[in-house]
C-alpha positions in Angstrom: 0.0 0.0 0.0 1.2 3.5 -0.8 3.7 2.4 -3.4 3.9 3.9 -6.9 4.7 1.5 -9.8 6.1 2.8 -13.0 5.8 0.1 -15.8 8.0 0.8 -18.8 8.9 -2.6 -20.4 10.4 -1.0 -23.5 13.2 0.8 -21.8 16.7 -0.2 -23.1 20.2 1.2 -23.0 20.2 5.0 -23.1 16.4 5.2 -22.6 16.7 3.3 -19.3 19.5 5.6 -18.1 17.4 8.7 -19.0 14.3 7.3 -17.2 16.3 6.4 -14.0 18.0 9.8 -14.0 14.7 11.8 -14.6 12.9 10.8 -11.4 13.7 8.8 -8.3 13.1 5.1 -8.1 13.7 2.9 -5.0 13.5 -0.5 -6.8 14.2 -1.5 -10.4 12.8 -4.8 -11.6 14.1 -6.2 -14.9 14.1 -9.5 -16.7 16.6 -9.7 -19.6 17.2 -5.9 -19.9 20.8 -5.0 -19.4 21.4 -2.6 -16.5 24.8 -1.1 -17.3 27.0 1.2 -15.2 25.7 4.3 -16.8 22.1 3.5 -15.8 23.1 2.7 -12.3 25.2 5.8 -11.8 22.4 8.0 -13.2 19.7 6.4 -11.1 18.2 8.7 -8.5 17.6 7.1 -5.1 17.9 3.5 -6.3 18.3 1.0 -3.5 17.6 -2.4 -5.1 17.7 -4.1 -8.5 15.8 -7.3 -8.9 16.3 -9.7 -11.8 12.9 -11.4 -12.4 14.5 -14.7 -13.2 17.7 -16.7 -12.6 21.2 -15.2 -12.6 22.3 -11.5 -12.5 24.6 -11.5 -15.5 22.7 -8.7 -17.2 23.4 -6.3 -14.3 26.7 -4.5 -13.7 27.5 -5.8 -10.2 30.6 -3.6 -9.8 28.7 -0.4 -10.5 25.9 -1.5 -8.2 28.4 -2.3 -5.4 30.0 1.1 -5.9 26.7 2.9 -5.5 25.6 0.6 -2.6 22.7 -0.7 -4.6 21.6 -4.2 -3.6 21.0 -6.8 -6.3 18.7 -9.8 -6.1 17.2 -12.4 -8.3 14.4 -15.0 -8.3 16.4 -18.2 -8.3 14.3 -21.3 -8.9 11.2 -19.4 -9.8 11.2 -20.8 -13.3 12.9 -24.1 -12.6 9.8 -26.3 -13.2 9.0 -24.5 -16.4 12.5 -24.8 -17.8 12.6 -28.5 -16.8 9.3 -29.1 -18.7 10.6 -27.3 -21.8 13.8 -29.3 -21.6 11.8 -32.6 -21.7 9.7 -31.2 -24.5 12.9 -30.6 -26.5 14.3 -34.1 -25.6 11.1 -35.8 -26.8 10.9 -33.6 -29.9 14.5 -34.6 -30.9 13.9 -38.3 -30.3 10.6 -38.4 -32.2 11.8 -36.0 -35.0 8.7 -33.9 -34.3 10.1 -30.7 -35.9 11.0 -32.5 -39.1 7.6 -34.3 -39.2 5.8 -31.0 -38.6 7.7 -29.4 -41.5 6.7 -32.3 -43.7 3.0 -31.9 -42.8 3.1 -28.2 -43.6 4.3 -29.2 -47.0 1.4 -31.7 -47.3 3.7 -34.7 -46.9 2.7 -37.7 -44.7 5.8 -39.8 -44.2 5.1 -42.0 -41.2 7.1 -44.9 -42.7 10.1 -42.7 -43.4 10.4 -41.7 -39.7 10.4 -45.3 -38.6 13.0 -46.4 -41.1 16.4 -46.6 -39.5 18.1 -46.4 -42.9 16.4 -43.0 -43.6 16.6 -41.1 -40.3 17.6 -41.9 -36.7 14.7 -44.0 -35.5 13.0 -43.0 -32.3 14.5 -44.9 -29.4 12.3 -43.5 -26.6 13.6 -42.3 -23.2 12.8 -45.2 -20.9 15.9 -47.1 -19.9 18.3 -44.6 -21.4 20.8 -42.6 -19.5 20.2 -38.8 -18.9 23.4 -36.8 -18.3 23.1 -33.4 -16.7 25.8 -30.7 -17.1 25.3 -28.7 -13.9 23.1 -29.7 -11.0 21.3 -26.6 -9.8 17.6 -26.1 -9.2 16.6 -26.6 -12.9 18.8 -29.7 -13.3 17.4 -31.3 -10.2 13.9 -30.8 -11.6 15.0 -32.4 -14.8 16.5 -35.3 -12.9 13.2 -35.9 -11.1 11.4 -35.9 -14.4 14.0 -38.2 -15.9 13.5 -40.7 -13.1 9.7 -40.5 -13.6 10.3 -41.4 -17.3 12.3 -44.5 -16.2 15.7 -43.0 -17.1 19.1 -43.6 -15.4 20.4 -40.2 -14.3 24.0 -39.0 -14.1 25.4 -35.5 -13.4 28.5 -33.4 -13.4 29.3 -30.1 -11.8 32.6 -28.2 -11.3 32.0 -28.2 -7.5 30.9 -31.9 -7.3 27.4 -33.4 -7.3 25.9 -33.7 -3.8 24.8 -37.2 -2.8 21.3 -37.5 -4.4 19.2 -40.7 -4.5 19.2 -42.2 -8.0 21.7 -39.7 -9.4 25.2 -41.0 -10.3 28.0 -38.4 -9.9 30.6 -38.1 -12.7 34.1 -36.8 -12.0 34.6 -35.3 -15.4 32.6 -34.1 -18.4 34.2 -36.8 -20.5 32.9 -39.5 -18.1 29.4 -38.0 -18.3 29.5 -37.8 -22.1 30.6 -41.4 -22.5 27.7 -42.8 -20.5 24.9 -40.5 -21.5 22.3 -41.2 -24.2 20.8 -37.7 -23.6 22.7 -34.7 -22.3 21.1 -31.6 -21.0 23.2 -28.5 -20.3 22.1 -26.4 -17.4 25.4 -24.9 -16.1 26.1 -21.2 -15.9 29.8 -21.0 -16.9 32.2 -18.2 -17.9 33.9 -20.5 -20.4 32.5 -22.8 -23.0 31.9 -26.4 -21.7 30.8 -28.3 -24.8 33.4 -28.8 -27.5 34.8 -31.3 -29.9 36.2 -33.6 -27.3 32.9 -33.8 -25.4 30.8 -34.3 -28.6 33.3 -37.0 -29.8 32.8 -38.9 -26.5 29.0 -39.1 -26.9 27.5 -42.4 -28.0 26.3 -42.6 -31.5 22.7 -41.2 -31.8 22.9 -39.3 -28.6 20.7 -36.2 -28.0 22.1 -32.9 -26.8 19.8 -30.2 -25.3 21.3 -26.8 -24.4 19.0 -25.2 -21.8 21.6 -22.9 -20.2 21.1 -19.2 -20.0 22.4 -16.6 -22.4 26.2 -16.3 -22.3 26.4 -19.4 -20.2 25.2 -21.4 -23.2 28.2 -20.4 -25.4 30.0 -23.3 -27.1 33.0 -23.2 -29.4 32.6 -23.9 -33.2 32.8 -27.5 -34.0 
């Protein structure tokens, strides 16, 4: 009660800086909008920046620290949604759903083609296969639970080590994870690329790779 809310979702770059400098705001809430040093230094009365999502990589933390502006995010708020999307992508890849949809839009019905192992990778299903998780934060743990519900074996790797989790095998290296996984899902926020030629070469033939990491964390070298 008594708060004033200023909703301007189209503010970006210089326009954000101008808006923050034109009138005082106590709290700034953004999603993917970049909050750079200029915007933070020009902000009048700003006390808190909230990222309405995971991570704070779109906010200049050094500038916020210098101005004594607190920064927070909503870690885990979208974990279930991202996990469900991840499984949707896994199933779509296994069942060749995008390709079949494209055929249907061209008035082609090729049911036999997508069941012919000589023509395209035949659907293998997920039950009984091994799900490898790169990263084991909130989202990956949700994906692990869904994988177990689908009857999959689950393995995971993180740089800090996977905590003991029922039904989840901890891998000591990325290469170990790649060698045992039929499906790999990337959920790690990393400053350096994690998936490269060596990792891809270690995957079993016909493996599925789903990249569900955020923005810059999802970068991979050219292969």
